[in-house]
N, C-alpha and C positions, 0 to 999 in steps of 0.2 A: 137457194141462196142467191140474192141479187147482188151483183158485183159492179163496181165502177171500173171503167176502162181508161187508162191513161195512155198517152202517146206523146211523141215529140222529143224524147230524150235522145242523147247521143254524145258524140265527141265534139269538143269545141276548144279552141285555143283561148287562153286567158285574154280577156278583153272582148271576146266575141259574145254572141247572143243566141238564145234558144227560146222557143215558144212551146210550152207544154199545154196539152189539151186533156180534158177529162169529160167523158160522156156519162152524164147522169140522167139520161132520159127515162130510165126505169125507176127513178126515185119518186114514188107517188106521195101525194099529200103536200103539206106546207113545209117548205125547206126553211129551217131556222138559219142555217149558215152553210157555206161551202168554203173549203180551204185546201191549202197545200202544206204538207209536212215533208220533212226529209230526214233521212237517217244515213249518216256516214258510217263507214266500217268501224266497229268498236264503240260507237257513240249511241246515245239515246235518241229516239225519234223526237224531233223538235218542230214546233210550229214555224212556218215560213211566212204565210200570209193567209188571211181569212176575210171573207166578205159575207155580210149578213143579208137576209132577205130584203132588207130596206136599203141595201147598197153601201153600207158603211164598211170601209176596208181598214184592216190593221196589218202591220208588218213587223217581222222581227227586226230589231235594230240593225242587225248585220246586213240586211238587204234593202233598207230604206233608200230610196233614190235610185235604185238599180232594177228592182223587180216591180211589176204591176200585175195585180190580180183583177180579173174581170169575168163577167158571165154573159151569156147570150140573152136575148129578150125574154125567153121563157124560163130562165134560170135552171136549165137542164144541161148546160155545159158550163164548165169553168176553165179558165185559161190562166196561165202564168207566163207573162213575158219577162224574160230574164236578160238583162243587158249588162255589159261590163262584167262578165263572169270572172270569178276569181278561183284560184286553186281550192280554197276552202269551201266553195260551193259544190264540190264533188260529193255526190250522195245519190241514194235512191230516193226519188220524189214520189210521194203518195198523195192521191186525191182523197179528200174526206168530206162527207156530206152528213149533216144532222137533220133529220126529218121529225117534225112534231108527231107525238104519240100520246094517246090517252093513258098510257100506263105509267103509274108512279114507280119509283120516286123521281126519275129523271125527266119524264114526259117527252122523251125523244129517243129515236132510234138512230144509231150511228153506223155508217158504212164506210168501207175503205176499199181502194183499189189495190192491185197487186204491185204497183210501183213501176216507174220508168227510170232508168239509170241515166244520170248526167255525169259526164267525166270531163273535167277541165284540165287541159294540159298547159305546161309552160313552154 
């Protein structure tokens, strides 16, 4: 089983910043998109940010203007710069990559990391 590896989580005071990284070097083939999800205790996993192979970025409304998603030149690493962190950003953050596949019906394989914890304190 190929796994993504996240890093960069930790403790930060409200208003501070963190930068998350995801190593996707072993994701072979054409990457459809890469993204970050998060799951707070007792909540459903939600999309935070996503970037397509063509470089189009989308964000959850709650993080617009504060978070920025980016990739390296080979699209084998994905980053999430998180600024002006708020208490409600506390969650486990997961890297997600979708790779093109010849198999129907989705024509894509989806991979997840094990998560990195972000805790924002007041």
